N, C-alpha and C positions, 0 to 999 in steps of 0.2 A: 501511501500506496498499499493497497490490500490485494492479496491473492484471493480471488473469488471462490476458488475451490477449497483451499485449505483454511481460509480466514486469517492467514498470517499477515501481519503488518510488516511488509517489506522495507518501508522507510517512512519516517516522519521528518520532513525537512523544515527547518525553522528559519524564518527571516522576516524582516519587516515588510517585504513583499517578495514574491517569487514570480519571475517572468518566464517566458518560454525557454530561455537558456537555462534557467534553473530546473525546469521540467525535464529538458534534454539531459542535463547532468545527472539528475536522479535516475532517468531511464537507462543511461549508460552504465551507471554504478550497479543497478540491479541486473542489467544484461551480462556484465562482467561476472557477477557472482552466480547467476542462476540461468543464463541464457535469455535471449530476447523473448518476450511474451508473444503468444499467438495473436492476441489482441489486447487493446487497452480501452477502457470505457471512460469517457470524459463527459463533463458538462460543456456548455458553450462559453466558458470563461475565455478571455483573450489570450491567457497564457497557453491554453489547450488548442485553440484553433489557428495559432500562428504557424507560419511556413516552417519554422525551425522544427517544430514537433511533427508536422506532417512529413517533412523530409526524413527525419530520424525513423519514423515508422516505416516509410517506403523503403529506405535503404536497409532496414532490418527485417523486412518481411512481416511486419507487425500490422495487423488490421486495426481499424479504429471503429468504435461504437460510440456514437453521440447520443446522450439522452435528450429527449425533447425538452425545450425550455419550460421551466415550471413543473417538471415531472420527477421530483426527487425519488419516487417509488421505483423508477426504472433503474436506479442505482442503489438499491436497498442495503447492500452490504456496507458500503462506505457511509451511508447515512446512519445506519446502526452503530458502526464503529465510531463515527464522529460524535454521536450522542453520548456513547459510553465514555469516550475520552474527555468530553466536555464535563459530563456530570461527575465522573470519578476522579478527575485529575485537574483539568484547567480551571474549573470554577473555584477550586480551593487554593490556587497558587497565585503568587504575585512574583514576577520575575524581575530581577534587577538588571539583567543583561541578556543579550541574545545567546551568548555562550552558556549562561546558566540554564536557559530554557532548553538549548540543545541537549546538554547533558542530562538534565532531569527527564526530558521526553524520550530520550534514548534508553534510559533505564526503565521507564515505564513501558516502553515498546517491547523490550526484551522480556520483562515480566509477563506482559500480556501474551506474548507468543509461547512462552515456556511453562507458565504456571496457571493460566486461566482456562479451566475446562469450558467447553461450549456444548450446550445440549445438542445443537445440530451437527456436532462432530462425535456423537456417542460419549459425551462427557470427557473428551480428550482435549488437551491443549492443542492449538493450531500446529505447533512444532511436532507434537507427538503424532498428530493425525498425518501430517506430511511424511514423517519417518515411516509410519506404518504403510502408507500408500506406496512409497518407494520400495520398501522391503517386499511387499506383496505383489507389486505390479511391475517392477524394474529391477529384478534381482542383480543384474550386472552393475547397477548403480549403487546398490546397498553395501557393496563390499568396501 
């Protein structure tokens, strides 16, 4: 899950398959940490169009935006992130267990958020960009 504004990777969930309940669990976790998002952008995968996800969005006041089938450019941030993750990490790894994948991907996610400058963010890391935005735009939250 990527925050489109800050480019932060909010979650990388690992599993042999992830169904709608897994998507809802991830959304719940992020909502507890950061509040429910204003909207979420999905492709038309069955895990995203399921009633459980639609219900979660409706109950949390979160809008949905679905990209058109076969139109990955409508979700450019996640496509770029997925390519980077695949090229820089996944293509060079062989995981023995799901737990190993979870641990290593979480470490990569933390490094990506805190140590990876992005040209689109003024050469700041996603976490640094988000902190700067909060400090400058929501001083009551910066304390």
